[in-house]
N, C-alpha and C positions, 0 to 999 in steps of 0.2 A: 425850732429848727427840726426836731424829730418829725413833727407833723408834716412839715413841707416835704421832707425826704420821702416819708411814707406815701404822701399824695403823688409825688412824682413817680415813685416806684409803681404805685397802683395804676396810674395813668399809662405808664409804659407797658405794664402788663396787659391792661385792657386793649391798648392800641395794637399790640402784637396778636391778640386773639380775634380782633374784630375783622381782619382781612381774611377772606377765604383762601385756602391754599391754592397755589397755581396748579392747574391740572393740564395734563398733556392732551392734545386733540385726539379723539378717538377716530381711528380709521376704519369705520364701519358705516355702510349706506343706511343702516336702520337707526342710526343715532343722529341727533341734530346738535349743532353747536349751541352754547348758552344763549347767544343772541343770533337768531336766524334772520339774515337780510331779507327785507321785503321788496319784491319787484314792483316798481311804480308802473302805472298805465295798464294794469291787468284787469280793469273793470270799466271798459268803454261804454256799457249800457247803464251804468250807475246814474241815478238822478237825485237831486236834492230838493227838498221842499221846506223852506223856512217856517218854523213854528214860532208862536209868541214866546217871549222870554220867560214867561210864567204861565202855568196852566190857568184856564178860565174858571175851572171848578176842580175841586179835589175832594175825594171821598175816602173814608175808611169803612170797608164793608166787613162786618163780623158775621162769621158762620158759627153755628153750634152743633153739637153731636146730633147726627141723623140728618142734617141739611145735605142736599146734593148740590154741588158747587156750580156745575154748568146751568142747571135750571135756575138756581138763584141769581147768577150773574146775568142770565138772559132776561129774567124778570126785572132786575135792577137797571139794566141798560135801557130796556123799553120804557119803564116808568120814568126815567129821568132824561129820555130822549138824547142818549149820548151819541156823539159822532166820533171824531178822531181822539181816541183815548189810549193811554198806556196803562197796563195793569201788572202789579207784581205782588207776591204774597208768599206766606208760610203757613204751616199748620200741621194737622194731624189727620190721618184717614183710617177708616176701618176697612175700606175696599176701594178699588178704582178700576177704570178701563183706560188704557192709552193705545195709541196706534202709531205705526210707522209706515211710510210709503215704500211699497215694493215695486220698483220700476219694472221688473219682469212681468208682473201681473197687471200693472197699471192701476193699482188699488192700494188702499191702506190696510195693513194687517193688523188685526186686533190682538191685544195682550191683556188678559185679565189679571188683576192683582187682588187675590182673595185673602189678604191678611193685613193686619194693622201695620201702619208705617208712618213715617214723617214726610210731609211735603216740604222739602228743603229748598225748593226753588220753583216758583211759577213766574214766567214771563209771558205777557200776552197783550192783546190789543182789543179794542172795540172799534169796529168800522161800520160803515153802512153799506149794506147790500140789499138791492131791490127795495130800497126805501126804509128798511128796518135795521136797527143796531144788531150787530152780530158779534158775539164773543169768541175769540180764538186764543188758545193758550198752549204753551209747551211747559212740561213739568219734569221735575226730577223728584223721585221718592227714594228714601232709604228705608229698607224693610228691617224687621226686628233681627234677622240673621246677618244684617250688615251688607246685604246685596243692595245694588242701585238699579232702578227701573225708571224709564222715562219715555217721553214722546209727546205726541199730540194728545191733549186731554180730551177724552170723550165723556167720562163721568168720574166723579169722586164723591164718596160718601164721607163726610167729615166725622172725626172722632179724635180728640175731644172738641177742638176748635180750629178755625182758620181765620186769618185776617188778611184782606186784600186791599192794597192801596191803588186807587184809580185816580189818574191825572187826565182831565179832558182838556184838549187844546182847541181854541176857537178856530173854525175854518177861515182861511184867508178870503178876504172880500174881493 
């Protein structure tokens, strides 16, 4: 009987703590509600291309200290004649170069990262341009001081390792 009462009291205690407290709406245009409504119909130029349910080929690409990631991925894509592929990965760097598009200049601004850091997110693709596979990636790095840098990947020197997962999808016939 004591066990059942204890269990009931414990469940009631947990139940009371699991719900977040009700919060008043903030009347400030710089804050968003917890759930922001999405307006439908705001992407009239969007297109959809069905892909196979599973990748036709999947690879795990390992990089070691001293490897340059963009060069390695370009060599890998050409050697394996990759077409439509998604790429994601993690790792560490000794240095890198990223860029971000500056609409006023109509060009990409270069940012050098001259310190060790972690590659906490790489999202990319391999596509075909002018008959050759091309690797394109966006990255996020966390540096040893806790700052975050990211953008279009231009180059990344690996230290100690990086692992990238590549899923190729067969083109539609």
